Each structure stands twice: as structure tokens, then as C-alpha cells.
N, C-alpha and C positions, 0 to 999 in steps of 0.2 A: 504494500500500500504506500503510495506517495504521501509525503507530508503536505498538510494543508491547514488553513486557518479559516475560521468562520467569524463573522460579525453578527451581532444580534441585539435586539432590544427586548425588554421584559417589563412587566407591570405597567402597561399602557404607555410605554416609551420613557418611563422615568428611570429606568436602569439600562445602562449600556454594558454590553458583554462581549468578550472575545475568548475564544478557546482555540488551541492549536495542538496538532500532532507534529512533533519535531524530531522523531526518532532517527530518520535517515540523515537529517541535517547535522545533528549532534554526532552521529556515527562517522560522518565524513570528517569532521574536525578531529575526532578521536583517532582515526586512522592516520590522518596527515601528520599529526603531532605526536603519535605514539603515546597518548595520554594514559595515565594510570587512573584507577577508579575514582578516588575522591576529587582529583582535579577535573575529571570528566563530569562528575555530578555538579560541581560548582560552576564550571563554564557553561555546561548544558543548561542549567537553570537560568543563568544570566542571558544566554542567547535566546532562550525561549521567551523570556520577558521582553527582551529588546525587539524581537521580530513582531510581537504583538503591539508594541509601542509604534513600530514603523507602520503598521496597518492603520493606526489612528491618523496618519498624515495623508497627504494627497500629492499627485503628480510626481515631480522630481524631488520632493522633499526627502531628506535623509537625516539620520542622527547617529551620534557616537555615544556609547555608554562606557564609562571607565569605573571599575571597582578597584579601589586601592586599599587593601587591608594590611594589618601588621602580621599576618600569618605567613607560613612558608610558601604558599602558592604565589605570592607576589601579586602584581597588578593583573587585571583582566581588561581587555579592550574589545569591544564589540561594535560593529557597524551594521546598520540596517537601513532599508529604504521603504517606500510606500508600496512596493511591488512584491513583498514577501521574500526578498533576498537578504541574507545575513551572513556575516563572517565574524570570526573572533579568535582570540588566542589568549593564553595565560603565560605569564613570565616563566613559571616553573611547572611544566605539564607533567613531570614525573613526581607528583606529590600524592601520597597515599598514607592512610592510617588503618589500623584495625577497626572494623565496623563496631558500632555501638550496639545498644539493645535492638533486638529484632532485625539485625543486619543493616541498620541505618548507617550510612556513611557520614563521617564527621566533617561535614562541609564547614561548619563554624570554626573548627580548629584549623582547617586549611586556609580559609580566607582571613580569619582574625576578627576580633570584635571591635577593634579600633581602626579608624580610617575614614574613607569617604566614598560616596557614590556620586558621580558627576555625569550629567546628561547635557550634551551639546546638540542642538537642533539647527540644521541648515534648512530654512524655510524659503530660500530664494530671495531673502531680503539682504540689505547691506550688512546688517549686524546679525550675528547668531544669537539664539536663545540659549542661555546656560542656566541649569539648575544644579544645586549642590547641597548634599546633606551629609551629616555624619552617619556612619554605619550604626544600625540599631543592634544587630545580632551577628551578622556575617552569614546568616542562613539564606540570604539572597531574597526570598519571597517577602520576608518582613521588611527588608531594606527597601525594596521597590514600593511596598505599601506605604512606607514612611515618605518616600520621595513624592508619590502622588499627593499625599495629604499636605505636605509642607511646601513643595515647590510649585505644584500645579493646583493646589487647593481643591482637589477632587477626591473625596472620600472613596477609597477603593479597597477591594479584597483581592489579593494576588495569591494564586496557588501554583506551585511549580514542582515538578518531579522528574527525576532521571533515574532509571533503574540500570545498574551496570553489572554485568556478569563477572564472575571470578577471573575470567581471562581478559578483562578490561574492555570487552566489546559492549556495545549499548543494546540493552534488551528493549527499552522503551523510554520515550521522553515526551513530555507535553505539559500543558498548563492552562490556566485561565486568568483573566482579569475582569472583575466585576466593578462597575463604577456607578455611583449615585449621582444622578443628574438633577438640575434644578426642577422643582415641582414634585419631587418624591415626597410622599407623605410619611409621617412618623410611623404609621401602621405598616407601610411597605418596608421601611428601613428595619423596623423591629422584626418583621417576619423574615427578612433576608438574613439578618444577624443570627436569628434562631436557627435557621436552616443551615447556615454555614458552620455554626458551632457544633452541630450534630452530625455533619456529613463525615464520611470516611476520608482519610488522607488522599491527596491527589495521586500519590504514588500507587495507592491501592486501586484507584480507578484506572490508572494507566496499565497496571498489571492485569486487570480484568479485560483489557483490550477495548476500553470505551473509545469511541470516536469523539472528535470535538463536539459534535451535536449531543452525544451521550453525556459528556462531561457537563455541559450546560443544563441539560435536563435534570441531572442529579443535583446540581447546585441551585438551580432556580425553580425547578418544577416544570415538566414538559408542557403543562397547560399555560404557562406564563411566557414561554419563549417564542419570539418572532425572528426567524433567521432573515438577515438582510443580504448576505452575500458570502462568497467563498473565494479564497485565493490560494494558489499553490505556494508552498514554502520550500526554500532550498538554500544550500550553501552556495554563495557566489562571491568570487573575489574579482574586483575590478582592476587589479594590477595588470600592467602590460609593459612590453619592451619600450613602447613609445612613451608611456607615462613616466617611467624611470629615466628614459633618455632626456625628456624635457626637464626633469629635476636636476640632472647632471648639468645641462646647459645653464640652468638657473644659478649654478654655483659660480659661474664666471670663468673667463679664459685662464686666469692664473691658476686657479684650483685644478682645472682640467689638465693644464700643462704639468702641474705637480704629480698628478696621477700617472701621466705618461712617463715622466722622468723617474718616478719611484718604483712603479709596478709594471709599466708597459701596457696596462689595461685597467679596467674598472669593473667591479662586480656590484650588483644591486640585489639585495635579498628581501623578499616579502615576508614579513612576520606572520601574515594571515594564512597564506597558502604554501609557504616555504619554497616558492619558485625562486630560482636564481638566474639573473640575467647577466651575461658577460659582454662587455664592450671592449673590443680589441683596440690597439693603438690607432689603426686606420679610422675607426669610427669616432674615436675621441678627437682625432685631428679634424674630422669632418664637423664635429660640434664647434671646434674653435673657428673654423672657416665660417660656419653659420653665424656665430656671434659677431665676427668681424664684418660680415655682409650686412647684418642688421644695423650696425653702428655707423 
């Protein structure tokens, strides 16, 4: 089954909801970075939340989420856009600990409980929107819940789950975001809070093989859910030889000449997909010629 995301409304349009299956997307990142279990669970949760945030935007809008905790995992960086495409990496992907009770991976220990979650949105305007909060727990879902409440002033419930097999492969991944919109009654909010407090963990829903629609039916009640749309979700890196080449040109003639004199070539490495681009001396000399032609 391919990964996909659904958008929905509930309770007469006063509740906005998103749910996603992100299993193949997280699996792709795990394979590329040879990630260990706890690191995969942490980054997978963050990527799952970020791709849903991307679905809240439109057109060519995009965002970057950075989670910087004081745990051994180091920083996590995730990019997403409004079309269901997401990429991410962790500073130390080979991070793992013994599982806690009932096999639960210790994401909090990997991420750390002190640090920050930062969201930068490129909405096509001259200035970017930046939101920043201190980490609440390092469990990721609670931290995103805090971000929505503080930075976007939108009361939200965030559920994220990644099940990782003993051999580090991803069994299942997914999540939901439920948001209270203006006009929601106290009765609706109370009913929603009660329902969420009694529901099983998101990881259990994922383990049962629930679809995104099934997840929202469990969280909100099938009689309350109105599906608005669906989009495919996938790992997608926008790096390219041309993009890195333009970045090298931006360094200027002297810096490029230093590369030629010291190494005879240049290498560019993408942190997200791990692709390496090599620029031989002849290509670097071409960059210098291009700079001189422009000036």
C-alpha cells in the first residue's frame, strides 16, 4: 500500500483533521541512512508530523522543521511541501537504546528533554514565518502539540507512531493531527477530549493496520467525519547537480580557485538523500568562466 494522507472536517466543520500512513516514506529514510531503531522512531514521528503540516499549506509553499534536543540523537531536520513530499535526517542515525515497558522505544532519551523545536515556513512572501518553542518532553507528538498551541495559537491533539522491527526495518508508521477551529462549542471540545483520553495509543492503531480514514474514525467517530481530500505521501529530495553547482558558483571565483589548487575538484554531499556530486577541475574552471562572463 502506498503512503497517503487525508484531510477532513468533523463536528459541523468546527474540527479540522489530518491523518497519514507514512510507512514507506519512513522506511526509505531508514534504508538510506542505515538508521537504528530509536533514531528511526524519533525521525519517523517528526517526519510524519511535518508532512501533515505541509498538507495545511497551498501551492508552492514549503516548510522546514528542526528539532534540537540535548540527547545523543542530535538535531533532526525535516523539509516538506504542500504536495505530500518530505525528506529528513538526524545528526546521529545510529542511536538506539533498550526498549522500555511493552517494547516502547525510548525516543525521549534519544532526543533529550531540553532544547527547541523550530518551524520555518516559506509562504512565497518576502519574509519567512518562524515559530519557536522549547521542547516539552522530547516525545515529539507532545512537542508538536505545544508548538501549535503556542506559536500558531491553534489548540491541537497530535498522535504519532512508528513501529520498528528488531532488524531496524519499519513495520508501520502514521499519525494524526486534530485541530479546534473557531466556532467549536464547549460541548464539542469536551466530547473530543473525552474521546481522545480513552482511545488506544496511535501505535496500536497502526499495528492493527488502520488506514488514515480508520484512524480518524477511531479518534473522532465515523459519524462525525467528513473527508475533504486525499494526497499521496512520499520521500522526495530536491537536491540536484545543478542546484549544488549554483551554490558553488555563489561562493565566488577565489573560493573556487582554492578548490582547484587544493583538491583539483569539489564534492557536494546531500545530508537528506546522501547523494554525492563530484565537480572535476574542468567544471570548476567553467564556473569561474561563468562568473567572469556575468561581471
